[in-house]
Rosetta silent file (secondary structure, phi, psi, omega in degrees, C-alpha in Angstrom):
SEQUENCE: REARDDAAFSMPRMCLQRARALLALDRLDEATEQVALGLVAARGQELPYEEALLLRVSSATDERRGLAADAALARTAERRLISLIATSAGDALYRAAGFAERDSRSTALFMRRN
SCORE:     score description
SCORE:     0.000 S_00000001
   1 L     0.000  -41.201  179.614   26.819   13.218  125.737 S_00000001
   2 H   -59.845  -41.617  179.762   28.565    9.861  125.104 S_00000001
   3 H   -61.809  -39.543  178.995   28.102   10.240  121.357 S_00000001
   4 H   -65.742  -41.432  177.964   29.712   13.678  121.494 S_00000001
   5 H   -63.205  -42.065  177.625   32.642   12.283  123.492 S_00000001
   6 H   -63.221  -41.321  179.419   33.072    9.441  120.982 S_00000001
   7 H   -64.261  -41.613  178.934   32.992   11.898  118.090 S_00000001
   8 H   -64.468  -39.576  179.847   35.618   14.095  119.746 S_00000001
   9 H   -64.934  -34.966 -177.661   37.825   11.073  120.371 S_00000001
  10 H   -85.008   -6.051 -177.122   37.623   10.012  116.731 S_00000001
  11 H   -56.724  -47.419  179.864   38.360   13.519  115.386 S_00000001
  12 H   -59.624  -40.647  179.903   42.152   13.051  115.037 S_00000001
  13 H   -68.162  -40.021  178.705   41.669    9.774  113.108 S_00000001
  14 H   -63.276  -44.177  178.015   38.966   11.250  110.890 S_00000001
  15 H   -63.637  -38.013  177.963   41.204   14.223  110.079 S_00000001
  16 H   -60.614  -48.833 -179.004   44.101   11.850  109.387 S_00000001
  17 H   -63.499  -41.927  177.838   42.092    9.834  106.879 S_00000001
  18 H   -63.762  -44.413 -179.133   40.796   12.961  105.178 S_00000001
  19 H   -61.903  -42.126  177.638   44.285   14.484  105.031 S_00000001
  20 H   -62.172  -42.935  179.554   45.721   11.314  103.467 S_00000001
  21 H   -64.773  -43.783  179.952   42.969   11.242  100.861 S_00000001
  22 H   -66.180  -36.686  176.422   43.412   14.924  100.046 S_00000001
  23 H   -63.404  -42.791  179.125   47.170   14.479   99.785 S_00000001
  24 H   -62.634  -29.663  178.268   46.657   11.599   97.356 S_00000001
  25 L   -88.082    2.888 -179.433   44.458   13.919   95.277 S_00000001
  26 L    62.932   30.909  175.838   47.196   16.599   95.444 S_00000001
  27 L   -99.949   75.623 -168.021   44.838   18.984   97.273 S_00000001
  28 H   -66.642  -39.653 -179.825   47.600   20.211   99.539 S_00000001
  29 H   -63.683  -41.686  179.182   45.886   23.217  101.114 S_00000001
  30 H   -69.522  -36.981  176.819   42.915   21.123  102.174 S_00000001
  31 H   -63.102  -42.979  178.872   45.190   18.354  103.450 S_00000001
  32 H   -61.672  -39.757  178.357   47.095   20.913  105.524 S_00000001
  33 H   -63.152  -43.515  178.818   43.825   22.192  106.969 S_00000001
  34 H   -65.917  -38.315  176.698   42.766   18.685  108.003 S_00000001
  35 H   -61.271  -45.191 -179.034   46.173   18.068  109.587 S_00000001
  36 H   -61.259  -44.652  177.722   45.865   21.286  111.585 S_00000001
  37 H   -61.964  -43.757 -179.699   42.395   20.338  112.853 S_00000001
  38 H   -65.368  -37.957  179.212   43.570   16.845  113.721 S_00000001
  39 H   -65.535  -40.566  177.458   46.642   18.112  115.553 S_00000001
  40 H   -59.864  -46.004 -179.646   44.552   20.401  117.742 S_00000001
  41 H   -66.069  -44.291 -178.143   42.301   17.470  118.637 S_00000001
  42 H   -64.580  -42.359  179.590   45.179   15.008  119.154 S_00000001
  43 H   -69.572  -38.231  178.678   47.132   17.379  121.372 S_00000001
  44 H   -63.849  -29.738 -179.952   44.024   18.341  123.310 S_00000001
  45 L  -100.389    3.590 -179.348   43.357   14.667  124.040 S_00000001
  46 L    54.987   58.001  179.267   47.034   13.836  124.580 S_00000001
  47 L  -114.544   82.485 -174.744   47.190   11.289  121.742 S_00000001
  48 H   -64.192  -31.514  179.844   50.871   11.271  120.697 S_00000001
  49 H   -65.830  -46.514  178.500   50.499    8.392  118.221 S_00000001
  50 H   -63.830  -37.772  177.122   47.765   10.193  116.293 S_00000001
  51 H   -60.653  -45.118  179.826   49.828   13.376  116.475 S_00000001
  52 H   -62.999  -41.438  178.938   52.815   11.592  114.943 S_00000001
  53 H   -63.549  -42.110  178.187   50.674   10.134  112.145 S_00000001
  54 H   -64.703  -39.137  178.758   49.243   13.562  111.349 S_00000001
  55 H   -67.451  -29.110  174.853   52.730   15.077  111.334 S_00000001
  56 H   -63.790  -41.691  177.467   53.840   12.430  108.833 S_00000001
  57 H   -65.106  -40.804  178.379   51.116   13.639  106.475 S_00000001
  58 H   -60.916  -41.773  178.153   52.218   17.210  107.137 S_00000001
  59 H   -63.510  -41.726  178.055   55.806   16.263  106.302 S_00000001
  60 H   -64.515  -37.288  177.841   54.670   14.592  103.066 S_00000001
  61 H   -64.944  -43.545  177.201   52.688   17.709  102.178 S_00000001
  62 H   -59.675  -43.523 -179.675   55.765   19.857  102.786 S_00000001
  63 H   -62.708  -40.063  177.251   57.841   17.562  100.567 S_00000001
  64 H   -62.625  -31.890  179.594   55.274   17.845   97.770 S_00000001
  65 L   -83.202   -5.749  179.709   55.532   21.613   98.046 S_00000001
  66 L    84.010   16.642  178.563   59.315   21.389   97.855 S_00000001
  67 L   -83.869  150.034  179.757   59.888   22.531  101.431 S_00000001
  68 L   -72.004  156.661  177.584   62.858   21.228  103.376 S_00000001
  69 H   -61.129  -21.380  178.911   62.401   18.715  106.184 S_00000001
  70 H   -60.152  -28.149  179.508   63.539   21.489  108.512 S_00000001
  71 H   -63.399  -44.223  178.701   60.072   23.035  108.232 S_00000001
  72 H   -67.675  -39.507  178.480   58.461   20.005  109.854 S_00000001
  73 H   -63.725  -39.037  179.918   61.160   19.836  112.516 S_00000001
  74 H   -63.364  -38.123 -179.495   60.639   23.511  113.357 S_00000001
  75 H   -69.334  -20.395 -176.303   56.913   22.938  113.880 S_00000001
  76 L  -118.025   21.028 -174.007   57.623   20.117  116.330 S_00000001
  77 L   -56.358  -35.803 -178.577   60.700   21.488  118.078 S_00000001
  78 L   -79.058   -6.527 -178.522   59.128   21.300  121.513 S_00000001
  79 L  -127.533   69.176 -169.824   58.186   17.656  120.941 S_00000001
  80 H   -55.820  -44.872 -178.671   61.499   16.173  119.830 S_00000001
  81 H   -62.364  -43.770  179.616   60.569   12.481  119.881 S_00000001
  82 H   -64.557  -38.353  179.392   57.491   13.070  117.768 S_00000001
  83 H   -64.269  -34.542  178.529   59.493   15.162  115.315 S_00000001
  84 H   -70.232  -39.343 -178.933   61.970   12.313  114.894 S_00000001
  85 H   -73.275  -38.004 -167.331   59.256    9.736  114.327 S_00000001
  86 H   -91.588   -9.679 -175.751   57.058   11.863  112.131 S_00000001
  87 L  -122.700  155.138  178.272   59.484   13.479  109.705 S_00000001
  88 L   -67.946  -19.070  178.121   61.903   12.238  107.114 S_00000001
  89 H   -65.613  -21.082  179.631   64.600   14.293  108.868 S_00000001
  90 H   -59.478  -35.996 -178.587   64.549   11.678  111.614 S_00000001
  91 H   -55.512  -49.032 -178.931   66.457    9.202  109.438 S_00000001
  92 H   -64.565  -38.665  179.461   69.563   11.385  109.276 S_00000001
  93 H   -66.669  -39.085  176.876   69.379   12.110  112.995 S_00000001
  94 H   -61.683  -47.324 -179.059   69.110    8.401  113.792 S_00000001
  95 H   -62.378  -40.210  179.742   72.131    7.612  111.642 S_00000001
  96 H   -63.679  -28.193  179.056   74.093   10.466  113.218 S_00000001
  97 L   -85.514    1.096  175.672   73.332    8.945  116.642 S_00000001
  98 L    98.050    4.325  176.842   74.801    5.627  115.505 S_00000001
  99 L   -83.026  150.985  179.400   71.639    3.712  114.635 S_00000001
 100 L  -135.708  152.660 -178.643   71.544    1.681  111.426 S_00000001
 101 L   -59.558  -31.984 -177.585   68.724    0.099  109.424 S_00000001
 102 L   -91.312   -1.601  179.825   70.211   -3.373  109.927 S_00000001
 103 L   -80.858  125.764 -176.675   70.800   -2.871  113.649 S_00000001
 104 L   -62.943  -20.292  178.160   68.238   -4.840  115.686 S_00000001
 105 L   -73.528  -22.351 -169.287   68.034   -1.973  118.191 S_00000001
 106 L  -129.473   10.947 -177.804   66.729    0.478  115.628 S_00000001
 107 H   -53.669  -44.235 -177.257   64.910   -1.405  112.874 S_00000001
 108 H   -62.058  -26.931 -179.750   61.551    0.070  113.870 S_00000001
 109 H   -63.674  -27.802 -177.195   62.902    3.588  113.488 S_00000001
 110 H  -102.175   -2.059 -175.512   63.254    3.015  109.762 S_00000001
 111 L   -87.839   -3.898 -172.090   60.081    0.953  109.255 S_00000001
 112 L   -72.638  -18.975 -178.360   57.644    3.890  109.444 S_00000001
 113 L   -71.217  139.218  179.776   57.688    4.693  105.723 S_00000001
 114 L   -94.306    0.000    0.000   54.729    3.360  103.725 S_00000001
């Protein structure tokens, strides 16, 4: 039983790594599938950090497909903080709220890009 619990706990991270690899290989449909599996696991286990990381991959996949950042925001509308952290649309929203990249209060908000 412990092994099964450990495997379930690691599911969001495993899906994240797979999704990143598939995105790098430009296998967007498969990356999207891994993100979806990981999001179900992350939300089921209440792991917001893993959820945000998976949504970043989803946002990158959308950008590769030429979709607007609004698509990622729409998918996370009920989870506003995660949508701001996980999507490129967050940058504009931060600036509109008065945060700046050089402002010591908000540096971390702009540091998430790899």
